[in-house]
TORMAR-528362 format. One record per residue (C-alpha): x, y, z; residue in three letters. Coordinates in steps of 0.2 Angstrom, whole numbers, plus 5000, padded with zeros to 4 digits. Each point is the difference from the previous one (the first is absolute). Example, Ala and Ser with C-alpha at 12.3 -4.5 7.8 and 13.67 -1.06 7.14 Angstrom:
node u: 5062&v: 4978&w: 5039&resn: ALA .
node u: 5006&v: 5017&w: 4997&resn: SER .
END
This chain:
node u: 4387&v: 4675&w: 5739&resn: MET .
node u: 5015&v: 5011&w: 5003&resn: SER .
node u: 5004&v: 4991&w: 5017&resn: ASN .
node u: 4997&v: 4984&w: 4992&resn: HIS .
node u: 5013&v: 5003&w: 4986&resn: ASN .
node u: 5012&v: 5007&w: 5013&resn: GLU .
node u: 4999&v: 4985&w: 5011&resn: LYS .
node u: 5005&v: 4988&w: 4985&resn: PHE .
node u: 5013&v: 5012&w: 4994&resn: MET .
node u: 5008&v: 5000&w: 5017&resn: GLN .
node u: 5001&v: 4981&w: 4999&resn: ALA .
node u: 5009&v: 5001&w: 4984&resn: ALA .
node u: 5012&v: 5013&w: 5006&resn: LEU .
node u: 5004&v: 4989&w: 5015&resn: ARG .
node u: 5004&v: 4986&w: 4988&resn: LEU .
node u: 5011&v: 5011&w: 4989&resn: ALA .
node u: 5011&v: 5004&w: 5015&resn: LYS .
node u: 5005&v: 4982&w: 5001&resn: ARG .
node u: 5010&v: 5002&w: 4984&resn: GLY .
node u: 5011&v: 5014&w: 5006&resn: ILE .
node u: 5018&v: 4995&w: 4999&resn: GLY .
node u: 4997&v: 4986&w: 4988&resn: SER .
node u: 4992&v: 5008&w: 4984&resn: VAL .
node u: 5011&v: 5015&w: 4997&resn: GLU .
node u: 5002&v: 5008&w: 4988&resn: PRO .
node u: 4982&v: 4995&w: 4996&resn: ASN .
node u: 4987&v: 5008&w: 5011&resn: PRO .
node u: 4992&v: 4992&w: 5015&resn: ALA .
node u: 4982&v: 4995&w: 4995&resn: VAL .
node u: 4986&v: 4991&w: 5008&resn: GLY .
node u: 4983&v: 4995&w: 4994&resn: ALA .
node u: 4984&v: 4992&w: 5007&resn: VAL .
node u: 4985&v: 4993&w: 4990&resn: ILE .
node u: 4983&v: 5003&w: 5008&resn: VAL .
node u: 4983&v: 4992&w: 4996&resn: LYS .
node u: 4984&v: 5003&w: 5009&resn: LYS .
node u: 5010&v: 5010&w: 5013&resn: SER .
node u: 5011&v: 4986&w: 5003&resn: ARG .
node u: 5019&v: 4998&w: 4996&resn: ILE .
node u: 5002&v: 4985&w: 4989&resn: ILE .
node u: 5018&v: 5003&w: 4995&resn: GLY .
node u: 5016&v: 5008&w: 5007&resn: ARG .
node u: 5016&v: 5003&w: 4992&resn: GLY .
node u: 5016&v: 5011&w: 5000&resn: TRP .
node u: 5016&v: 5002&w: 4990&resn: HIS .
node u: 5011&v: 4989&w: 5009&resn: LYS .
node u: 5017&v: 5000&w: 4990&resn: LYS .
node u: 5008&v: 5010&w: 4986&resn: PHE .
node u: 4997&v: 4990&w: 4984&resn: GLY .
node u: 4986&v: 4990&w: 5008&resn: GLY .
node u: 4981&v: 5001&w: 4997&resn: PRO .
node u: 4992&v: 5017&w: 5004&resn: HIS .
node u: 4987&v: 5003&w: 5013&resn: ALA .
node u: 4985&v: 4998&w: 4989&resn: GLU .
node u: 5005&v: 4983&w: 4993&resn: ILE .
node u: 5003&v: 4994&w: 5018&resn: ASN .
node u: 4983&v: 5006&w: 5005&resn: ALA .
node u: 4992&v: 4991&w: 4986&resn: LEU .
node u: 5009&v: 4984&w: 5003&resn: GLU .
node u: 4995&v: 5002&w: 5019&resn: ASP .
node u: 4982&v: 5000&w: 4995&resn: CYS .
node u: 5002&v: 4983&w: 4992&resn: GLU .
node u: 5010&v: 4993&w: 5014&resn: LYS .
node u: 4989&v: 5006&w: 5014&resn: SER .
node u: 4985&v: 4995&w: 4990&resn: GLY .
node u: 5006&v: 4982&w: 4997&resn: ASP .
node u: 5005&v: 4999&w: 5019&resn: SER .
node u: 4983&v: 5005&w: 5006&resn: ALA .
node u: 4991&v: 4988&w: 4988&resn: ALA .
node u: 5011&v: 4986&w: 5006&resn: ARG .
node u: 4996&v: 5004&w: 5018&resn: SER .
node u: 4982&v: 4999&w: 4996&resn: LEU .
node u: 5001&v: 4984&w: 4990&resn: GLY .
node u: 4994&v: 5009&w: 4984&resn: TRP .
node u: 5007&v: 4997&w: 4983&resn: PRO .
node u: 4998&v: 5018&w: 4994&resn: ALA .
node u: 5018&v: 5006&w: 4996&resn: PRO .
node u: 4995&v: 5019&w: 4998&resn: HIS .
node u: 4991&v: 5005&w: 5017&resn: LEU .
node u: 5010&v: 5016&w: 4999&resn: ASN .
node u: 4998&v: 5004&w: 4981&resn: ASP .
node u: 5006&v: 5018&w: 4997&resn: PRO .
node u: 4988&v: 5002&w: 4986&resn: GLN .
node u: 4989&v: 5016&w: 5004&resn: GLY .
node u: 5011&v: 5004&w: 5015&resn: ALA .
node u: 5009&v: 5016&w: 5004&resn: THR .
node u: 5019&v: 5002&w: 5002&resn: MET .
node u: 5008&v: 5012&w: 5011&resn: TYR .
node u: 5018&v: 5004&w: 4995&resn: VAL .
node u: 5012&v: 5012&w: 5007&resn: THR .
node u: 5008&v: 5005&w: 4983&resn: LEU .
node u: 4994&v: 5000&w: 4983&resn: GLU .
node u: 5001&v: 4983&w: 4992&resn: PRO .
node u: 5014&v: 4998&w: 4987&resn: CYS .
node u: 4995&v: 4998&w: 4982&resn: CYS .
node u: 5018&v: 4996&w: 4992&resn: HIS .
node u: 5010&v: 4985&w: 4998&resn: TYR .
node u: 5016&v: 5000&w: 5011&resn: ALA .
node u: 5006&v: 4986&w: 5012&resn: LYS .
node u: 4981&v: 4995&w: 5001&resn: THR .
node u: 4985&v: 5002&w: 4988&resn: PRO .
node u: 4988&v: 5014&w: 5002&resn: PRO .
node u: 4989&v: 5000&w: 5015&resn: CYS .
node u: 4986&v: 5008&w: 4990&resn: THR .
node u: 4999&v: 4985&w: 4989&resn: GLU .
node u: 4997&v: 4988&w: 5015&resn: ALA .
node u: 4987&v: 5012&w: 5008&resn: ILE .
node u: 4990&v: 5001&w: 4984&resn: ILE .
node u: 5001&v: 4981&w: 4998&resn: ALA .
node u: 4994&v: 4997&w: 5018&resn: ALA .
node u: 4984&v: 5010&w: 4996&resn: GLY .
node u: 5002&v: 5013&w: 5014&resn: LEU .
node u: 4986&v: 5012&w: 5000&resn: ALA .
node u: 5009&v: 5015&w: 5009&resn: LYS .
node u: 5018&v: 5005&w: 5004&resn: VAL .
node u: 5003&v: 5013&w: 5014&resn: VAL .
node u: 5018&v: 5008&w: 4998&resn: VAL .
node u: 5008&v: 5010&w: 5014&resn: ALA .
node u: 5012&v: 5009&w: 4989&resn: THR .
node u: 5006&v: 5001&w: 4982&resn: ILE .
node u: 5017&v: 4993&w: 4995&resn: ASP .
node u: 5009&v: 5015&w: 4993&resn: PRO .
node u: 5013&v: 4989&w: 4991&resn: SER .
node u: 5001&v: 5004&w: 4981&resn: GLU .
node u: 4994&v: 4983&w: 4996&resn: HIS .
node u: 4984&v: 5002&w: 5011&resn: ALA .
node u: 4994&v: 5017&w: 5005&resn: ASN .
node u: 4982&v: 4996&w: 4997&resn: GLY .
node u: 5002&v: 4988&w: 4986&resn: LYS .
node u: 4995&v: 4985&w: 5011&resn: GLY .
node u: 4984&v: 5009&w: 5006&resn: ILE .
node u: 4995&v: 5004&w: 4982&resn: GLU .
node u: 5002&v: 4982&w: 4994&resn: LEU .
node u: 4989&v: 4994&w: 5014&resn: LEU .
node u: 4987&v: 5013&w: 4997&resn: ARG .
node u: 5000&v: 4996&w: 4981&resn: ASN .
node u: 4997&v: 4982&w: 5005&resn: ALA .
node u: 4984&v: 5005&w: 5009&resn: GLY .
node u: 5007&v: 4999&w: 5018&resn: ILE .
node u: 4995&v: 5014&w: 5011&resn: GLU .
node u: 5016&v: 5009&w: 5008&resn: VAL .
node u: 5000&v: 5012&w: 5015&resn: GLN .
node u: 5016&v: 5009&w: 5005&resn: THR .
node u: 5006&v: 5010&w: 5015&resn: GLY .
node u: 4995&v: 4989&w: 5015&resn: ILE .
node u: 5013&v: 5002&w: 5013&resn: CYS .
node u: 5011&v: 5009&w: 4987&resn: GLU .
node u: 5012&v: 5009&w: 5012&resn: ALA .
node u: 5004&v: 4985&w: 5010&resn: GLU .
node u: 5003&v: 4990&w: 4984&resn: ALA .
node u: 5012&v: 5013&w: 4993&resn: ARG .
node u: 5009&v: 5001&w: 5017&resn: LEU .
node u: 5002&v: 4981&w: 5000&resn: LEU .
node u: 5009&v: 5001&w: 4983&resn: ASN .
node u: 5008&v: 5018&w: 5002&resn: ALA .
node u: 5017&v: 4994&w: 4993&resn: PRO .
node u: 4992&v: 4992&w: 4985&resn: PHE .
node u: 4989&v: 5015&w: 4996&resn: ILE .
node u: 5015&v: 5012&w: 5002&resn: LYS .
node u: 5011&v: 4990&w: 4988&resn: PHE .
node u: 4985&v: 4998&w: 4987&resn: ALA .
node u: 4996&v: 5018&w: 5000&resn: THR .
node u: 5017&v: 5009&w: 5002&resn: THR .
node u: 5013&v: 4987&w: 4995&resn: GLY .
node u: 5009&v: 5004&w: 5017&resn: LYS .
node u: 5004&v: 4987&w: 5013&resn: CYS .
node u: 4993&v: 5000&w: 5018&resn: TRP .
node u: 5012&v: 5004&w: 5013&resn: VAL .
node u: 4999&v: 4992&w: 5018&resn: ILE .
node u: 5011&v: 5006&w: 5014&resn: LEU .
node u: 5002&v: 4987&w: 5014&resn: LYS .
node u: 5009&v: 5001&w: 5016&resn: TRP .
node u: 5000&v: 4993&w: 5018&resn: ALA .
node u: 5004&v: 5012&w: 5014&resn: GLN .
node u: 5000&v: 5001&w: 5019&resn: THR .
node u: 4989&v: 5012&w: 5010&resn: ILE .
node u: 5014&v: 5012&w: 5000&resn: ASP .
node u: 5002&v: 4999&w: 4981&resn: GLY .
node u: 5016&v: 4989&w: 4999&resn: LYS .
node u: 5001&v: 4989&w: 4985&resn: LEU .
node u: 5014&v: 4989&w: 5006&resn: ALA .
node u: 5011&v: 4996&w: 5015&resn: TYR .
node u: 5017&v: 5009&w: 5001&resn: ALA .
node u: 5016&v: 4992&w: 4995&resn: ALA .
node u: 5005&v: 4987&w: 5012&resn: GLY .
node u: 4983&v: 4994&w: 5006&resn: TYR .
node u: 4996&v: 4982&w: 4995&resn: GLU .
node u: 4981&v: 5002&w: 4997&resn: SER .
node u: 4997&v: 5002&w: 4981&resn: ARG .
node u: 4981&v: 5002&w: 5000&resn: TRP .
node u: 4989&v: 5015&w: 5005&resn: ILE .
node u: 4984&v: 4991&w: 4996&resn: SER .
node u: 4993&v: 4983&w: 5006&resn: ASN .
node u: 4999&v: 4984&w: 4990&resn: GLU .
node u: 4981&v: 5004&w: 4996&resn: GLN .
node u: 5004&v: 5017&w: 4993&resn: SER .
node u: 5014&v: 4993&w: 4989&resn: ARG .
node u: 4989&v: 4987&w: 4993&resn: LYS .
node u: 4987&v: 5013&w: 4995&resn: ASP .
node u: 5014&v: 5010&w: 4992&resn: ALA .
node u: 5004&v: 4985&w: 4989&resn: HIS .
node u: 4982&v: 5002&w: 4993&resn: LYS .
node u: 5005&v: 5018&w: 4995&resn: LEU .
node u: 5015&v: 4992&w: 4991&resn: ARG .
node u: 4989&v: 4988&w: 4991&resn: ARG .
node u: 4989&v: 5015&w: 4993&resn: ARG .
node u: 5015&v: 5009&w: 4993&resn: ALA .
node u: 5009&v: 4998&w: 4983&resn: GLY .
node u: 5015&v: 5008&w: 5008&resn: ALA .
node u: 5008&v: 5003&w: 5017&resn: ILE .
node u: 5012&v: 5014&w: 5003&resn: LEU .
node u: 5013&v: 5004&w: 5013&resn: VAL .
node u: 5015&v: 5011&w: 5002&resn: GLY .
node u: 5018&v: 4994&w: 5000&resn: ILE .
node u: 5002&v: 5004&w: 5019&resn: ASN .
node u: 4986&v: 4987&w: 5003&resn: THR .
node u: 5010&v: 4987&w: 4990&resn: VAL .
node u: 5016&v: 5003&w: 5008&resn: ILE .
node u: 4992&v: 5000&w: 5018&resn: ALA .
node u: 4988&v: 4985&w: 4998&resn: ASP .
node u: 5005&v: 4990&w: 4984&resn: ASP .
node u: 4981&v: 4997&w: 4996&resn: PRO .
node u: 4993&v: 4988&w: 4987&resn: LEU .
node u: 4985&v: 5011&w: 4996&resn: LEU .
node u: 4989&v: 4985&w: 4996&resn: THR .
node u: 4982&v: 4996&w: 5004&resn: ALA .
node u: 4999&v: 4985&w: 5011&resn: ARG .
node u: 4991&v: 4990&w: 4996&resn: PRO .
node u: 5001&v: 5006&w: 4982&resn: SER .
node u: 4984&v: 4992&w: 4993&resn: LYS .
node u: 5009&v: 5001&w: 4983&resn: GLY .
node u: 5003&v: 5019&w: 5002&resn: ASN .
node u: 5018&v: 5006&w: 4997&resn: LYS .
node u: 5000&v: 5019&w: 5001&resn: PRO .
node u: 5015&v: 5009&w: 4993&resn: ILE .
node u: 5012&v: 5005&w: 5013&resn: ARG .
node u: 5007&v: 5018&w: 4999&resn: ILE .
node u: 5014&v: 5008&w: 5009&resn: VAL .
node u: 5004&v: 5019&w: 4999&resn: LEU .
node u: 5019&v: 5001&w: 5000&resn: ASP .
node u: 5006&v: 5016&w: 4993&resn: SER .
node u: 5018&v: 4996&w: 5002&resn: THR .
node u: 5000&v: 4981&w: 4997&resn: LEU .
node u: 5004&v: 4994&w: 5018&resn: ARG .
node u: 4990&v: 4984&w: 4999&resn: ILE .
node u: 5010&v: 4986&w: 5007&resn: PRO .
node u: 5004&v: 4987&w: 4987&resn: LEU .
node u: 4997&v: 4986&w: 5013&resn: ASP .
node u: 4983&v: 5006&w: 5005&resn: CYS .
node u: 4985&v: 4988&w: 4999&resn: ARG .
node u: 4991&v: 5011&w: 4987&resn: LEU .
node u: 5014&v: 4997&w: 4988&resn: LEU .
node u: 5002&v: 4982&w: 5005&resn: ALA .
node u: 4982&v: 4997&w: 4995&resn: THR .
node u: 4999&v: 5012&w: 4985&resn: ALA .
node u: 4999&v: 4986&w: 4987&resn: ASN .
node u: 4985&v: 4993&w: 5009&resn: ARG .
node u: 4990&v: 5016&w: 5003&resn: SER .
node u: 5004&v: 5017&w: 4991&resn: ALA .
node u: 5010&v: 5013&w: 5008&resn: VAL .
node u: 5002&v: 5018&w: 4994&resn: LEU .
node u: 5014&v: 5011&w: 5007&resn: ILE .
node u: 4995&v: 5018&w: 4997&resn: VAL .
node u: 5015&v: 5012&w: 5000&resn: THR .
node u: 5004&v: 5018&w: 4994&resn: ARG .
node u: 5006&v: 5004&w: 4982&resn: GLU .
node u: 5019&v: 4999&w: 5000&resn: GLY .
node u: 5002&v: 4987&w: 5014&resn: ALA .
node u: 5003&v: 4986&w: 4988&resn: VAL .
node u: 5013&v: 5010&w: 4991&resn: GLN .
node u: 5009&v: 5003&w: 5016&resn: ILE .
node u: 5003&v: 4981&w: 5003&resn: ASP .
node u: 4995&v: 4990&w: 4985&resn: PRO .
node u: 5008&v: 4985&w: 5007&resn: GLY .
node u: 4989&v: 5000&w: 5015&resn: LEU .
node u: 4985&v: 5002&w: 4989&resn: ALA .
node u: 5005&v: 4986&w: 4990&resn: ASP .
node u: 5001&v: 4989&w: 5015&resn: LYS .
node u: 4983&v: 5005&w: 5006&resn: ILE .
node u: 4992&v: 4996&w: 4983&resn: THR .
node u: 5009&v: 4983&w: 4999&resn: LYS .
node u: 4991&v: 4996&w: 5016&resn: LYS .
node u: 4984&v: 5001&w: 4991&resn: GLY .
node u: 4994&v: 5017&w: 5005&resn: ALA .
node u: 4995&v: 5015&w: 4989&resn: GLU .
node u: 5008&v: 5017&w: 5002&resn: ILE .
node u: 4988&v: 5014&w: 4996&resn: VAL .
node u: 5007&v: 5018&w: 4999&resn: THR .
node u: 4990&v: 5015&w: 5005&resn: VAL .
node u: 5002&v: 5019&w: 5001&resn: PRO .
node u: 5007&v: 5005&w: 5017&resn: SER .
node u: 4995&v: 5017&w: 5006&resn: PRO .
node u: 5010&v: 5005&w: 5016&resn: GLN .
node u: 5009&v: 4983&w: 4998&resn: GLY .
node u: 4985&v: 4990&w: 5004&resn: GLN .
node u: 4991&v: 4988&w: 4988&resn: CYS .
node u: 4985&v: 5008&w: 4991&resn: ASP .
node u: 4986&v: 4990&w: 5007&resn: ILE .
node u: 4987&v: 5009&w: 4989&resn: THR .
node u: 5010&v: 4994&w: 4985&resn: TYR .
node u: 5001&v: 4983&w: 5007&resn: LEU .
node u: 4981&v: 4998&w: 5003&resn: LEU .
node u: 4997&v: 5005&w: 4982&resn: ASP .
node u: 5012&v: 4986&w: 4994&resn: GLU .
node u: 4992&v: 4987&w: 5012&resn: LEU .
node u: 4983&v: 5006&w: 4993&resn: SER .
node u: 5007&v: 4997&w: 4982&resn: ARG .
node u: 5005&v: 4983&w: 5005&resn: ARG .
node u: 4982&v: 4996&w: 5006&resn: GLY .
node u: 5003&v: 5000&w: 5019&resn: ILE .
node u: 4983&v: 5004&w: 5007&resn: GLN .
node u: 5004&v: 5000&w: 5018&resn: GLN .
node u: 5017&v: 5006&w: 5008&resn: LEU .
node u: 5003&v: 4996&w: 5019&resn: LEU .
node u: 5013&v: 5011&w: 5008&resn: VAL .
node u: 5008&v: 4993&w: 5015&resn: GLU .
node u: 5015&v: 5011&w: 5002&resn: GLY .
node u: 5007&v: 5009&w: 5015&resn: GLY .
node u: 4996&v: 5018&w: 5005&resn: PRO .
node u: 5009&v: 5008&w: 4986&resn: THR .
node u: 4991&v: 4990&w: 4986&resn: VAL .
node u: 4983&v: 5001&w: 5009&resn: LEU .
node u: 5001&v: 5019&w: 5002&resn: SER .
node u: 5006&v: 5003&w: 4982&resn: SER .
node u: 4985&v: 4992&w: 4993&resn: PHE .
node u: 4989&v: 5010&w: 5012&resn: LEU .
node u: 5009&v: 5016&w: 4995&resn: LYS .
node u: 4997&v: 4997&w: 4982&resn: GLU .
node u: 4982&v: 4997&w: 5003&resn: GLN .
node u: 5001&v: 4983&w: 4991&resn: LEU .
node u: 4991&v: 4989&w: 5013&resn: VAL .
node u: 4983&v: 4993&w: 4998&resn: ASP .
node u: 4999&v: 4988&w: 5016&resn: GLU .
node u: 5008&v: 5000&w: 5017&resn: ILE .
node u: 5001&v: 4984&w: 5011&resn: VAL .
node u: 5008&v: 5002&w: 5017&resn: VAL .
node u: 5002&v: 4986&w: 5013&resn: TYR .
node u: 5002&v: 5007&w: 5017&resn: ILE .
node u: 5008&v: 4990&w: 5014&resn: ALA .
node u: 4997&v: 5003&w: 5019&resn: PRO .
node u: 5018&v: 5004&w: 5003&resn: LYS .
node u: 5010&v: 5016&w: 5005&resn: ILE .
node u: 5018&v: 4997&w: 4995&resn: LEU .
node u: 5007&v: 5017&w: 5006&resn: GLY .
node u: 5019&v: 4999&w: 4999&resn: SER .
node u: 4999&v: 4982&w: 4993&resn: GLN .
node u: 4991&v: 5007&w: 4985&resn: GLY .
node u: 5009&v: 5003&w: 4983&resn: GLY .
node u: 4992&v: 5006&w: 4985&resn: ALA .
node u: 4986&v: 5013&w: 5002&resn: SER .
node u: 4988&v: 5008&w: 4989&resn: LEU .
node u: 4998&v: 5016&w: 5010&resn: ALA .
node u: 5015&v: 5010&w: 4993&resn: LYS .
node u: 4996&v: 4995&w: 4982&resn: SER .
node u: 4982&v: 5004&w: 5002&resn: MET .
node u: 5003&v: 5018&w: 5006&resn: THR .
node u: 5006&v: 5004&w: 4982&resn: GLU .
node u: 4983&v: 4997&w: 4993&resn: LEU .
node u: 4992&v: 5016&w: 4993&resn: MET .
node u: 4982&v: 4995&w: 5002&resn: GLU .
node u: 4990&v: 4989&w: 5012&resn: ALA .
node u: 4995&v: 4983&w: 4994&resn: VAL .
node u: 4982&v: 4995&w: 5004&resn: SER .
node u: 4993&v: 4982&w: 4998&resn: LEU .
node u: 4983&v: 4995&w: 4994&resn: HIS .
node u: 4990&v: 4984&w: 5002&resn: TYR .
node u: 5011&v: 4995&w: 5015&resn: VAL .
node u: 5000&v: 4982&w: 5005&resn: ASP .
node u: 5007&v: 4995&w: 5017&resn: ILE .
node u: 5003&v: 4981&w: 5005&resn: LYS .
node u: 5007&v: 4991&w: 5014&resn: ARG .
node u: 5014&v: 4987&w: 4998&resn: PHE .
node u: 5002&v: 4993&w: 5018&resn: GLY .
node u: 5008&v: 5015&w: 5009&resn: SER .
node u: 5004&v: 5009&w: 4984&resn: ASP .
node u: 4989&v: 5012&w: 4991&resn: VAL .
node u: 5000&v: 5004&w: 4982&resn: SER .
node u: 4993&v: 5016&w: 4992&resn: LEU .
node u: 4996&v: 5001&w: 4981&resn: THR .
node u: 4994&v: 5015&w: 4990&resn: GLY .
node u: 5000&v: 5008&w: 4983&resn: LEU .
node u: 5007&v: 5017&w: 4997&resn: THR .
node u: 4990&v: 5014&w: 4992&resn: GLU .
node u: 5009&v: 4998&w: 4984&resn: LYS .
node u: 4994&v: 4982&w: 4999&resn: ALA .
node u: 4982&v: 5004&w: 5004&resn: VAL .
node u: 5000&v: 5012&w: 4986&resn: LYS .
node u: 5009&v: 4989&w: 4987&resn: ASP .
node u: 4987&v: 4986&w: 5003&resn: CYS .
node u: 4985&v: 5012&w: 5002&resn: GLU .
node u: 4993&v: 4990&w: 5015&resn: VAL .
node u: 4992&v: 5016&w: 5008&resn: LEU .
node u: 4982&v: 5000&w: 4993&resn: THR .
END
């Protein structure tokens, strides 16, 4: 029976992954409905604000049942009736009214006999309440099937729900010799290939905010948008301790369409209030933070972003910004794209010098390696993230 349960929960987990990049800040959830050892309904949370996985799975029972009946020439509209069936769902069904009605009500109304849940939703409005409602309605509930995998799938959501802190992703692209960019004077702008860059935009769609340092803005004039956006508009953040941001940069030119935060040290606005006024008139918001050793306090900034409800922060800066997050041990996830290039003297920015300042080694867990044409990506979680999400069982 354990293998039987795991097989169907793995199917639900595969469905859940389809929602990553479209459902945030909601969790990615998948569900399958099983009757007589056969899947009769499949569903996943497809879009933030849309129906949850459980509702989509129940609707799929009716659609697939009607389709099968028509193909056989039968009039019966309920060939895949979920009454008496078992639902496998990767996260505890919701029991509160928000953008959608409670999934528990639909499950009870459908007459399901059993619900198998991978992991409990630790949010204040859930945290076992949905399971209790189902049991009170006479539905058998089993928990803990593929729990570690389910918690890994939604690690950023779980961290925010349990600690109130945002999940920090460090992302960069590099050559084999550790260069993050070409040296000044060389025309090529990209280290990674088009396939890798397309994948990086999926990371942006996950994030509630994207952060870079002022040197990246001056050198590259980035937009920091997710393309295609699929409706997601992450806040764009620039660490700029002395307000050097060019007034004609693309970030400020689009600030009225997608939010921009300029993070600077306390006192910088007073030094040149006229400049600060020009920046805010462009539509950007200036946030002042403490500045030990003249650098913006990123721990303070993360607390502020968490207070604003930012669940995932994607850091895309250069060596100084990347290493500062590592030195402060603020990183949860690292994504590195490695291109099969050795730039040598043509290379510019490098992580090597910045990383030598780290006091402790950083080990990654649950490492995933993918190929993007000739490029390779490496993704892993830090020890801190693993502990925060309690995925080691």
